[in-house]
Each structure stands twice: as structure tokens, then as C-alpha cells.
DOTI-657414 format. One line per 2 residues: number of its first residue (from 1); their letters; for each residue x, y, z of C-alpha. Coordinates in Angstrom, 1 decimal, decimal comma, m for minus. Layout:
NUM = A = X Y Z  ...
This chain:
1 = XX = m155,0 m49,9 107,8  m151,8 m48,3 108,9
3 = XX = m151,1 m47,1 105,3  m154,6 m45,7 105,0
5 = XX = m154,1 m43,8 108,3  m150,7 m42,4 107,2
7 = XX = m152,2 m41,3 103,9  m155,1 m39,6 105,7
9 = XX = m152,6 m37,7 108,0  m150,5 m36,7 105,0
11 = XX = m153,5 m35,4 103,1  m154,7 m33,5 106,2
13 = XX = m151,2 m31,9 106,5  m151,2 m31,0 102,8
15 = XX = m154,6 m29,3 103,1  m153,3 m27,3 106,1
17 = XX = m150,3 m26,2 104,0  m152,5 m25,2 101,1
19 = XX = m154,8 m23,4 103,5  m152,1 m21,2 105,0
21 = XX = m150,5 m20,9 101,6  m147,3 m22,4 100,4
23 = XX = m146,0 m18,9 100,1  m145,4 m18,4 103,9
25 = XX = m141,7 m18,5 104,8  m140,5 m19,0 108,4
27 = XX = m138,1 m16,3 109,5  m135,9 m17,3 112,4
29 = XX = m135,6 m14,4 114,9  m132,4 m12,6 115,7
31 = XX = m130,8 m9,2 116,2  m129,7 m6,8 113,5
33 = XX = m128,7 m3,1 113,0  m131,8 m1,3 111,6
35 = XX = m131,4 1,7 109,4  m128,7 3,0 107,0
37 = XX = m126,0 5,6 107,4  m126,0 6,3 103,7
39 = XX = m129,7 6,7 103,2  m132,2 9,4 104,0
41 = XX = m132,2 11,2 107,4  m135,3 9,2 108,4
43 = XX = m133,2 6,0 108,2  m131,1 7,3 111,1
45 = XX = m129,9 6,7 113,7  m128,8 3,1 113,1
47 = XX = m130,0 1,1 116,1  m130,1 m2,5 117,4
49 = XX = m133,3 m4,4 117,0  m134,2 m7,9 118,1
51 = XX = m137,2 m9,6 116,5  m138,8 m12,9 117,4
53 = XX = m139,4 m15,7 114,8  m142,3 m15,1 112,5
55 = XX = m143,8 m16,1 109,2  m144,0 m13,8 106,1
57 = XX = m145,4 m14,2 102,6  m143,0 m15,2 99,9
59 = XX = m144,9 m12,9 97,5  m147,0 m9,8 97,7
61 = XX = m150,8 m10,5 98,0  m152,0 m11,0 94,4
63 = XX = m155,2 m9,8 92,8  m156,4 m13,4 92,5
65 = XX = m155,9 m13,9 96,2  m157,6 m10,6 97,1
67 = XX = m160,6 m11,3 94,8  m161,2 m14,7 96,4
69 = XX = m161,6 m13,1 99,8  m162,9 m9,6 99,2
71 = XX = m165,0 m10,2 96,0  m163,6 m7,1 94,2
73 = XX = m160,5 m5,9 92,5  m159,7 m2,2 92,8
75 = XX = m156,3 m2,5 91,0  m155,2 0,0 88,4
77 = XX = m153,1 m2,6 86,6  m155,1 m5,8 86,1
79 = XX = m153,7 m9,3 86,2  m154,3 m12,3 88,4
81 = XX = m150,7 m12,7 89,3  m149,9 m9,0 89,7
83 = XX = m149,9 m7,6 93,2  m153,2 m6,1 94,6
85 = XX = m152,9 m2,3 94,7  m155,1 0,8 95,2
87 = XX = m155,8 m0,6 98,7  m155,4 1,4 101,9
89 = XX = m153,8 0,3 105,1  m157,3 m0,2 106,6
91 = XX = m158,3 m2,3 103,6  m155,2 m4,5 104,1
93 = XX = m156,1 m5,0 107,8  m159,7 m6,0 106,9
95 = XX = m158,3 m8,5 104,4  m156,1 m10,1 107,0
97 = XX = m159,2 m10,6 109,3  m161,4 m12,0 106,6
99 = XX = m158,7 m14,4 105,4  m158,1 m15,5 109,0
101 = XX = m161,9 m16,2 109,5  m162,0 m18,0 106,1
103 = XX = m159,2 m20,4 107,2  m160,6 m20,9 110,8
105 = XX = m157,9 m18,8 112,5  m158,4 m16,2 115,2
107 = XX = m158,5 m12,7 113,6  m155,7 m10,5 114,9
109 = XX = m157,3 m7,1 114,5  m160,3 m5,4 116,1
111 = XX = m161,7 m2,7 113,9  m164,1 m0,3 115,6
113 = XX = m166,8 1,8 114,0  m164,6 4,9 114,3
115 = XX = m161,9 3,0 112,4  m159,6 2,6 115,4
117 = XX = m157,7 m0,7 115,1  m156,1 m2,7 117,9
119 = XX = m153,9 m5,8 117,6  m154,5 m8,9 119,7
121 = XX = m151,1 m10,4 120,0  m152,5 m13,7 121,3
123 = XX = m154,3 m14,3 118,1  m152,9 m16,7 115,5
125 = XX = m154,4 m15,2 112,3  m152,9 m13,2 109,5
127 = XX = m151,5 m9,7 110,0  m149,3 m7,1 108,5
129 = XX = m145,6 m7,3 109,3  m144,1 m4,7 111,6
131 = XX = m141,6 m2,3 110,1  m138,8 m4,0 112,0
133 = XX = m139,9 m7,5 110,8  m140,2 m6,2 107,2
135 = XX = m136,6 m4,8 107,1  m135,2 m7,8 108,9
137 = XX = m136,8 m10,2 106,4  m135,8 m8,0 103,4
139 = XX = m132,2 m8,0 104,5  m132,1 m11,8 104,8
141 = XX = m133,2 m12,5 108,3  m130,7 m14,0 110,7
143 = XX = m128,1 m14,3 107,9  m128,1 m10,6 107,2
145 = XX = m127,3 m9,6 103,6  m125,2 m6,5 103,3
147 = XX = m126,8 m5,7 100,0  m128,3 m2,4 98,9
149 = XX = m131,5 m4,1 97,7  m133,3 m7,2 98,9
151 = XX = m131,5 m10,0 97,2  m128,5 m8,3 95,7
153 = XX = m126,7 m5,1 94,7  m128,0 m5,0 91,1
155 = XX = m131,4 m3,4 91,1  m132,5 m4,8 87,7
157 = XX = m132,0 m8,4 88,9  m134,2 m8,1 92,0
159 = XX = m136,6 m5,1 91,6  m139,1 m3,5 89,3
161 = XX = m138,4 0,2 89,4  m138,9 3,3 87,2
163 = XX = m135,9 2,3 85,0  m137,2 m1,1 83,9
165 = XX = m140,9 m1,4 84,8  m142,3 0,4 81,8
167 = XX = m144,5 2,3 84,4  m146,6 m0,7 85,4
169 = XX = m146,7 m3,5 88,0  m145,6 m7,0 87,1
171 = XX = m146,5 m10,5 88,1  m145,1 m11,3 91,5
173 = XX = m142,0 m13,6 91,8  m140,5 m12,7 88,4
175 = XX = m137,3 m11,2 89,8  m134,6 m12,8 91,8
177 = XX = m135,5 m13,5 95,5  m133,4 m12,8 98,5
179 = XX = m131,6 m15,4 100,7  m134,9 m16,3 102,5
181 = XX = m136,7 m16,9 99,2  m138,8 m13,7 99,4
183 = XX = m139,6 m11,9 96,1  m140,3 m8,2 95,3
185 = XX = m139,2 m6,9 98,7  m137,5 m4,3 96,6
187 = XX = m139,8 m2,6 94,0  m143,0 m3,6 92,2
189 = XX = m145,4 m2,2 94,8  m145,2 m0,2 98,0
191 = XX = m146,1 m2,5 101,0  m148,0 m1,4 104,1
193 = XX = m146,6 m2,3 107,5  m148,4 m2,2 110,9
195 = XX = m146,5 0,7 112,4  m147,4 4,3 112,7
197 = XX = m144,6 6,4 111,0  m142,1 7,9 113,4
199 = XX = m138,5 8,9 113,7  m135,9 6,3 114,8
201 = XX = m134,3 6,5 118,2  m130,9 5,1 119,2
203 = XX = m132,1 2,8 122,0  m132,0 m1,0 121,5
205 = XX = m135,4 m2,5 121,0  m137,1 m5,9 121,2
207 = XX = m140,0 m6,6 118,9  m140,9 m2,9 118,3
209 = XX = m144,3 m2,1 116,9  m143,8 1,6 116,2
211 = XX = m145,1 4,7 117,9  m148,4 4,4 120,0
213 = XX = m150,0 7,0 117,8  m149,4 9,0 114,6
215 = XX = m150,8 10,4 111,4  m149,5 8,1 108,7
217 = XX = m148,6 4,4 108,5  m145,3 3,0 107,2
219 = XX = m144,8 1,9 103,6  m141,7 m0,1 102,6
221 = XX = m140,0 m1,5 99,5  m140,6 1,2 97,0
223 = XX = m142,4 0,5 93,7  m142,5 0,5 89,9
225 = XX = m142,5 4,3 89,6  m139,5 5,0 91,9
227 = XX = m135,8 5,4 91,2  m133,4 2,6 92,2
229 = XX = m132,3 4,6 95,2  m135,9 4,4 96,6
231 = XX = m136,3 0,6 96,3  m133,4 0,0 98,8
233 = XX = m134,1 m2,4 101,7  m133,9 0,5 104,3
235 = XX = m135,9 3,1 102,4  m138,9 4,4 104,4
237 = XX = m142,1 6,0 103,3  m145,5 6,6 104,8
239 = XX = m149,1 7,6 103,9  m152,5 8,1 105,6
241 = XX = m154,0 4,7 106,6  m157,1 5,7 104,6
243 = XX = m155,4 6,4 101,3  m155,9 4,2 98,3
245 = XX = m154,8 6,7 95,7  m152,5 9,7 95,9
247 = XX = m151,5 12,9 94,1  m148,3 13,6 92,2
249 = XX = m146,4 16,9 92,2  m148,7 18,2 89,5
251 = XX = m151,9 17,5 91,5  m152,9 14,6 89,3
253 = XX = m154,5 11,5 90,9  m152,2 8,5 90,7
255 = XX = m153,0 4,9 91,5  m151,4 1,5 91,5
257 = XX = m149,1 2,4 94,4  m150,0 0,6 97,6
259 = XX = m150,2 m3,1 98,3  m149,0 m5,5 101,0
261 = XX = m147,8 m8,9 102,0  m149,0 m11,1 104,9
263 = XX = m147,3 m12,1 108,1  m148,2 m14,4 111,0
265 = XX = m146,7 m14,7 114,5  m144,7 m17,9 115,1
267 = XX = m145,7 m18,1 118,7  m148,4 m15,6 119,6
269 = XX = m147,6 m13,7 122,8  m149,6 m14,8 125,9
271 = XX = m150,5 m11,8 128,0  m150,0 m12,3 131,8
273 = XX = m153,2 m13,2 133,7  m154,6 m10,3 135,8
275 = XX = m155,4 m10,8 139,4  m159,1 m10,8 140,2
277 = XX = m160,2 m7,4 141,3  m162,0 m7,2 144,7
279 = XX = m165,8 m7,0 144,6  m167,2 m3,5 145,0
281 = XX = m169,4 m3,4 148,1  m170,8 0,0 147,2
283 = XX = m172,4 0,5 143,8  m171,1 3,6 142,1
285 = XX = m173,9 6,2 141,6  m172,3 7,9 138,6
287 = XX = m169,8 6,9 135,9  m166,6 8,8 135,8
289 = XX = m166,3 11,2 132,9  m164,1 9,9 130,1
291 = XX = m160,6 11,5 130,0  m159,9 13,6 127,0
293 = XX = m157,4 11,9 124,6  m154,1 13,9 124,3
295 = XX = m153,1 15,2 121,0  m150,6 12,9 119,2
297 = XX = m147,0 14,0 119,1  m145,4 13,9 115,7
299 = XX = m142,4 11,5 115,6  m143,2 9,9 119,0
301 = XX = m140,7 7,3 120,0  m141,6 3,6 119,6
303 = XX = m142,5 1,7 122,8  m141,5 m1,8 123,8
305 = XX = m144,2 m4,3 123,0  m145,6 m5,8 126,2
307 = XX = m148,9 m7,3 125,1  m152,0 m6,1 123,3
309 = XX = m151,3 m3,1 121,2  m152,6 0,2 122,6
311 = XX = m155,4 1,7 120,5  m153,8 4,5 118,5
313 = XX = m155,1 7,9 117,6  m156,8 7,9 114,2
315 = XX = m157,6 11,2 112,3  m161,2 11,7 111,4
317 = XX = m160,4 12,0 107,7  m157,6 11,9 105,3
319 = XX = m157,5 15,6 105,2  m156,6 15,6 108,9
321 = XX = m153,6 13,5 108,3  m150,5 15,6 107,3
323 = XX = m147,5 13,8 106,0  m144,2 14,1 108,0
325 = XX = m141,7 16,5 106,5  m139,1 13,7 106,0
327 = XX = m141,5 11,0 104,7  m140,7 10,0 101,1
329 = XX = m137,9 12,5 100,7  m136,2 12,7 97,3
331 = XX = m138,9 10,5 95,7  m139,8 10,9 92,0
333 = XX = m143,1 12,3 90,9  m143,8 13,2 94,5
335 = XX = m143,7 9,5 95,3  m147,5 9,6 95,7
337 = XX = m147,3 11,7 98,8  m149,6 14,7 99,1
339 = X = m149,7 17,4 101,7
């Protein structure tokens, strides 16, 4: 009877592991110096960042995984074990929610009809990593690697880039991993992060989630079409959250650029309970007029995370979303960024 009970418990634990994917790696929190003094100007200033423990995918989300949840495969370069691509930031957020629901977890994101997205930090479902979490994990987590790329200083050993990719994506996990066992953090496909793109500031930060508003979302890791300099662990790019494709410097449509990997919070933040508001004795006769939302400031400074993420400004269309002047600088073939 005891053996049968133990076997049942073991099988249940195994199913949980299979459900959440054996590709999730626990990253112990810590403090690191974010940025790079030898990179682009948007990698400065170097500043101290502390991140809490979290989970992140060992691999980029594959086409097989995407198909099982979304019932389609928009990728340019087909292959079950290749990373999903030709997906926008908004597509990635939707995937996170659907996968959470499929596995009985609480979805992290609320997506409104006008495409505004808010983050419930008390939820235990899948989400995109923040830019700080992404860089912290790419550089080895608490045991920081002083490597140029994620996993080493030799690009060919750890990354698919323009010099060895033959201008296509490759199966995930075929290059050397970093210290945490994470693959393809450098190269193969650009990875969406949660944050709006913005300039760094010198202040120390705790669990930053990026600016409260913006025009473009952060992309990290570089990809198969980029030079070795642009698959560095600290290299930053960005694109409209609605973009699945892009345009090169010759005006040609390009695809196969944008993908992502999953993250989960180790201990979802619990927002402090609000005191009960006193009952209104007099019923209001008229609703107050809604306040007009201020125009977003380009390069707004990140704010400290104190609970549910504030609903950000979202442009009405991709055409309304200009790219920051310093986004994707020095990237080959325009790096897929279009004005």
C-alpha cells in the first residue's frame, strides 16, 4: 500500500514536471552590473540591478510547442525543433496566457480590446522575461560570466549568427549552453522581453520592468542574420509590439526574425491589501470626465516595480510607432528595423 502511494505521488510529480516543461531552469536572484562600457551607447550607463529568483526556459519556444497551443505555424523557416518566429510581442503574450490556461495556471496578462496589456504580478502563469531578467540569465545568473556572449567568448561555439547560420534558423539547443544550462541566448532568433524600450539610467534598481510607456518593446539576443558583435549578451534592440515582419535597408520585407522564450515568477508578488473605502452617503449624479492620457515621453526612465504593472500607452497602429534613434544601431541589413 505504501509503495503504491509513493508510486502515485512520484507519477503525479512527474506529470507536473512534464506539464510545466522540463525546459524551465530556476535562476537564483542576485545583484549584477547591467550594461556594457564597450557596446553601443544604448548599453550605457552601466548600473546596478537586483533581480528576484525566477524561472526561464532552457530553450526558445519551438514551432512544435507553438503549434500545440495556437494551432498555426507562421514561421518562415519550418522545423518542429526550430524556434517559432514571425510572431509579434502581442502574439507572444497571447501564447503565454493560452499555455497558462491549458496547464491550469493563472494567466499573467490581461489583453484588452484596444490591445493594451497589463501584468498581474500575483499570477503564477507563464510570461515573458523582463529585460533585466533576460540579461541576468544570459550572463550566468548569480555566478556572473564575464563573457562576451552567453556561454563563452567564441561566438561560433555558442551562437548562430550571420557568419555560420547559412542565413536560416537552426534547431534549438544545438550550440553550447551557458553556465545555467540556457541555450541560444546569443543568436538564432531575436527574443521579445516584457519591457518598453528606453534609455538606461544610473540609479540602482530592484526588479525593474522598464518604462511605464513607450513605442517599441525590447528584443534581446540577436539572431541568425546578425554579426557576431550583435549577438552579445548586452546588445539591445527593439521593435513595435505589433510587428511580425520587418523591412531591410532596401525596403524588402524580411521574416524569421522575432521569437521568444518563457519565464515564470518564483514567488509571485502579493499586492498589499487596500483598506475598505467608506460608504458614500450621497450618490453621485454625474460621472467625472475621464482624464486625457498624457503623451508618452521617448526614453522615459524605468520605474520601481511595486505591484500590478501600470497599463502602458499603446499606439493605434504600427505606423504610429517610430523606432528610437539608437535602437539596433550598427546592425547588418538594417537589422529588421524600419522607420
